[in-house]
N, C-alpha and C positions, 0 to 999 in steps of 0.2 A: 894515320889513326888518331882523333881527338881521345886525348885523357880520359877518364870515366869521370863524370862527376861526384865532386864527395856527396857525402849522404845526404848535407842537410843543403844541396845546392839542384835546384830543378834545372833540366835538362836545357830548359830555354833559357836558362841563364848563359849558358856558356855563346862565346860570339859567333857568330855566322861565316861560315865555313866557305860555301856555294852557295849558287843563285838556286840550283834544282833545290835547299833547304826553304826558300821562299814559295815555290809549287807547292810540295807539300804540305808545308804548313797549310795554306787554303786549302788543300784535300782533305785534311784530316776529317772534315765534318763529311766525308762522304758516305752513303750507307745503301745496303740494296731498298730496292722500293717498297718492300713488304714491313720494312720500319721507318718508312717515311711516316711526319706526322706534318703539325701546322703549330704557328707560335704568334701570337698576338701582342703587339707594343701600342697600350694608349694615350695619349698624353693630354694632357684638359688645361684647361686655364681656370685658377683659383680665385675669386673675385668674393667681392663685399656684398652678403644678400641687400643691405639695404641701399647703396651706393651704385653698383657694378663696378668699383675698382680694382684693382690687382691689387690684394692684399701683399703685407711686409711677411720678409722671413720669419719672422718673431712670430707672427699668427701661424704660416704653416708648420713653423717648429711646434707649435703646442697642439696640430693636429698631430703629426707623428708621432710625438710623443704619448698623446692618449692611446694611439692605437699601438704602441710599443709593449708588447706581450698580447696583444689579445691575435685571436685566430694563429697564432705561431708565429706570428710579425716579431721580429726582432731588429730594436735599435744600430741603424749607422753611423759611424761618426768620421767625421775629418777634423781636425785639429777640435776637440770636443764640442763639434759642431753637429747635432744631429741634422741630417743632410736623407734619411733614406729607412728603407723598412728591406731587413730580408726576412721571405719565409722559408720554406722547403723545398720550391722549386719555383717559388716567384719571388718579383723585386717590387718595392714601389722607391723610387728616387728623381731627383728635382731637378728639374732643367735652369737655368740658369737666369728665368724672371721667375721662379718659381711654380712652371708648370708641373704638374705631378703628372707622372707617366708610372703606369703598370707595365712591366715586363711578364707578362703571364708564359705559366711556366708552357713546354714546348708537348702540345699534346698530340693523340693518336688524330684524333679531328678534331672538327670546328665545334662542333656541341662541347666539347670538355674547356672548349679555350670559353667559350661561352658561359658555361657554368662558373666558370673561375673569375670571369670578369664580372659576374652579375654579385657572388661571393663578397670582392672586392668592393665593389659599387655601393652593398648596403653597409659594407664596414666604414667608409670615407662620408657615404651621407649622413649616416645616423651622428657620426661625432662631429661633422660640419655644422649638421643644423644645430648643435649645442652652440656653436663657436660663429655662427651669422656667418657662416661661408656656404660656397655656392661653386657649384663646378660645371663649365662650361664646355661642352665637346664642340668647338670650334675652333677654325684656324689661328685667325689672329685676334690681340686684342681688342675691340672693339672703341673702348672709351678712353683707358688711359695712356697718355700720353707717353712717349719711350723713357724719356728724364724724370719719370714721374715712378717709372718702377724700379726697384732694388735687385740690385746683384747678389744671384747668392754664395756666401762665402765659401767657396770652393777655392784650391791655390791654381786648379788648371781655367778656371775662368778669368782669376788676375792676369793670366797670360793671354788666354784668347780674347778677351772682350777689348783691349789695347792694339792686339794685331789686327781684328776687325777694322779699326779705322785706315787702314794701310790697304786694303786689297779690296773694296768697293765700297758703295755709300750705304749697304742697309744692312751688313753684318750685323750690328748690335741689334736691331730690328729682328734680324731672325733670332738672334738667341733668348731674347726678352719677350718679344712679344708672342712669336707661333707656337703653332703645335699640330700633331701631325698623327697619322695614322700608320706603321709599320707593321708588314706581314713579314714572318720569317718562313722558310720551305727549304725543302732537303734537292738533292742531287746524289745520282749514282757514280759518277766518273767523271773526267773533265768536257768529252762530248758534251755528256747531257748539262753540267754546268754553264758550258761557254753558250750552250744553244738558250740555256733558258736567261739566263744574264743578257741576251739579246732580245730575245720577246719581250722581260719586264722592261725594256727601253723602249722597245715599240708601242708597249701600250703605257707608258706616261703622258702622251697629251690625253687619251683616252679618260686615263685616270684623275690628273687633270678637272679635266671636263664632266666625267661624273661624278666625281664627288668633291667639285668647287664648295666651298664651306666657310670662306673669308672675305667679306664684299665690302665691311666696315673697316673701316681707320678712324679712330678719333672723334667718331660718330657723324662722320662723313662718307657717303659712297666714294669708297677708294679709286674707282676707274674699271676696277679688275674685279671677277667672281670668285677665283684664287687668288688674292691678294698676295699668301702666304709663297705663292709658284714665284709670283716679282721680286719676290723680298731675296727669295733663295738664289735667284739668275742675276741678283746684283751684293751676292754675298763675298764668293772668291770662285774667281774662273779655275784656277789649280784643283781645286776640292769636290766642286760642286757641280751641276747639271747631269748631263751626259759624257758617257767615256766613247769618245769617238771610234777607238781603236776596235770596240765590241761589236761594234754594228758590221763588218767586214765580216762577209763568211768565211774567210780565212783565220779569225783569231781563233786563238788560246788562252790557257791560260798565263801563257807568258805576258800575252798584252796586257793582263790588269797589273800583273806583276812590274811590268814597263813604267805604267800608268803612275802606279802608287809610289815607284823608286822616287821621281821626279816631283813628288808632291814635297815641298817644303817642310820640315817638322815646324812643331809647337814647341815640342818639348821632348827630352827624357826623363825616366824616372829611376835616382838610385836613392838607397835606403830610404825609400816612400817619401824620399821627396822630390817637386819637378823640377828641372832645369831648364831654366828659359832660352830655348834657340832660336828664336826669333829677330833676334838683331839686326841678321845677316839674313839674303835666301840660302838655307843650308838644307840641301834636299837628302831624303834617306840615301839616294845613291852615294853620296858624296860621304854620309857617317859612313854608310858601309866600305866603302873604297880607300877612306883615309883616317875613320876614325874623328875622335874630337878629344883633344887633350890625352887623357891615358885612357879611355873609353873607347870601346867597340860594340859595335852593334850587335844584338841579341835578338834570337825570337821574340823574347819578353818586349823588348823596341820596337820590331815588327807588328806585333800584334798592339801594341799602345797606339803607334804609327795610324794602322786600319781602322781603330776607332775615332779616329781626326777626319777619317774623306766621308765625306757627305753626296756623294753622286745622288742620280735618280735609284740607283740599286746598286748595292756591293755585298761582297760575300766577308763574314766574320762569325763562325764557319758556317754557317747557315745563308742562303741566299736570303738578303733583307730587302723588303721593296719599302720606297721611304717618298714616293709621292704624294698619294691621300691624302688631305688635311685632316683634319681631327672634327669628328663627327656626332650629332644625336647620338644615345647607348646604340637605339635599335639597328644601325647603320653599319657599326664596327665590325660586325660578322659580319655584312657583306662584302666588305672590301678581301676579309679574307678567304671569302666563297668564292670572288670574280678570279681572284689570283691561283685557287688551287683548282679550280673549273679550268683555267688554262694552262697552266704549267704543269700539271701532272700524267696529262695522255698524250698521246699523240691526234688525237680529235683535238683538243685544244691550242696543242703548241704551232702546228698545220693550218690551222685557222687563222693565226692571226699574224705569220709568217704570209699565206695569201694574201693579207689587207693590205699589209705593209712593205713587202719583198720588194717590191716595182717600184715603190718611191725612190725619186734620185733624194741625194740627200739633202739639196736644195729645198727640195718641199716637203721632205721629215722636219725638218730644224724650222720652216714656217708655220707647218702645223704643231710643230711641238711650242712656240713661243706662243701661238696667237692660241692656243689651247686656257691657260686661265684670265687669260681677257675676255672671251666672248663665250668662253663653255662651250656646248654642244652645237653650238652655230658654225664654229669656228668650219671652214671649208674644207674639204677633202676630196679628190678627185672631183667629180661630177657632183657629189653629195656633201653630207657633212659629219661631224663626230656622231650625232642624233644617232645619224642611219649605222655606224660604226660599231657604235657603243650595242646599239638594239642587237646586232647579229652574234656582236662575242657576249652578249650577256644570253642570249640564247645556245650560245657555243657553250660557254660554260654549265649553263644546264642542264643541258644532255650530255657533258662529261660529268659533271658531279653525278647526274644517275648512272652510267657508266661504272663509275668506280665503285659505287654501293651493287650494282650489279655483279660487279667480278669480285666482290670480297675488300675491296683495299681500302673502303669504309665501312666503318657499323652502322651508319645511318644514311639516309638519302640526303644530303647535304644542299641541295637546290633550294631547301625552301628558304634559307638565308636570301635569296635572290631575292626573292619576291619583293623585298622593300624598293627595289630600284625599280619595280615595272614602273609604275608612275613618274619617276623622273627621263627616263628613256619614251614611253607613251607620248607626253609631253612638251618634250625638249627644255622642260623650268628646272634648272639645278635649285638646291636647298639656297644658294646664296642669294636668288632673284627672286626667290619666296622672302627671303627677310627684306632683300631692296623692298619688295612692294608694300611691304607695311611698317617701313622704317620713318614713323611720322611722331607726333608729338612730345613728351615731354620726357622727362629723365625716367619717371615711374611704367611711364607706357612703352616706353623700348625696352624696361628691364622688364617687364613682363611677357613682353612679345621675346624676349633672346632666353629668359628661365622655361618657358614653353616651348622655345622649339630645340633647345639642344642643353637642356640642364639634365642633371644628373640626378634622378628622384628615387626615392624607396620604392623597394619592391611593393 
């Protein structure tokens, strides 16, 4: 039996004694269905109102300083740098290139998440307007070259940035130029969790196509509708993309653990300092089995390591879907509604399984890799992803209505899917709408971007 930790020591700071602890740590988020909720995380690009260029950290810090103390927000500092805001149940953080992210509170329903997002939008837009800032719901910076985007002064990015140059040709683009929409969802037990992880992976090509919103790079068409998808695919094969083991019908949470154990460490943290672990390919498995110098792996190390894995869907401790691009504000709740409709009822889960389970691994990967390039026109079986997306939106709508009838939700959340009607009916993505109008001078293009995806006051 392990000794009890001292009163000022977290149980998670104790060395890991057995493999089961890793699985149990993942299962700590399991909750009964009556307590299931939804969380929405939205990243936004911050640009200068007059040039459309990415702004410096100093200008974003000024925005955070003005918000500090308003609406319950309190500043978060790293090495005396203001790098975020903490609310009672939500937080505002900055990504490596200054992208602004709201991690909304975990809500009982999507309407609650939407209200939370709108309160936050009002705060940042009002303050940002006075500072000459505009916030864009777009998947990739459309105008500013990579080298002209400054790094956020966070110690972890000083380690991650150089390492990205070793693992792919677009890792630093991912860090500094991309923005996405994440949805956090619940599960009841291991079987339910693994099933949802598998279904969410099958949904990834549909979501790249349906929510494609990043076709422009450095003022030119990129050749992709979701360039963000292409960038992630060329970032780091160890920690990005699909978790192949979880696509198997026999998969369990041990397969997620085995995957995570073999991903190389970025860093560990001791005395609130990051220790660079990227000099050699040193995996968490090696750390767990052999230690490092005098240090032994703890559950705090495991949790930090899990935060550095970037697959299409991950577990920490909620199920977090990561595929959708950053979107115009009115579409963000539709992402949550799409996933909640398909993952929270048997009707939704079996509907996805019926469409994808018969595909061979090779066929699925071809669809997946084509989805961010050709969007809803991507071929699947005898049809296209447009037809698949149409059917899935229909199933999600019925599922959300069922959840309301059964008392699992306080309102009929299917209304949030109506924003997708035009996309699935026409097959024209948000990215293609921008491409069709991408012409003229800088001011004409800025007007298009602000109209298309700018965050405005309510």
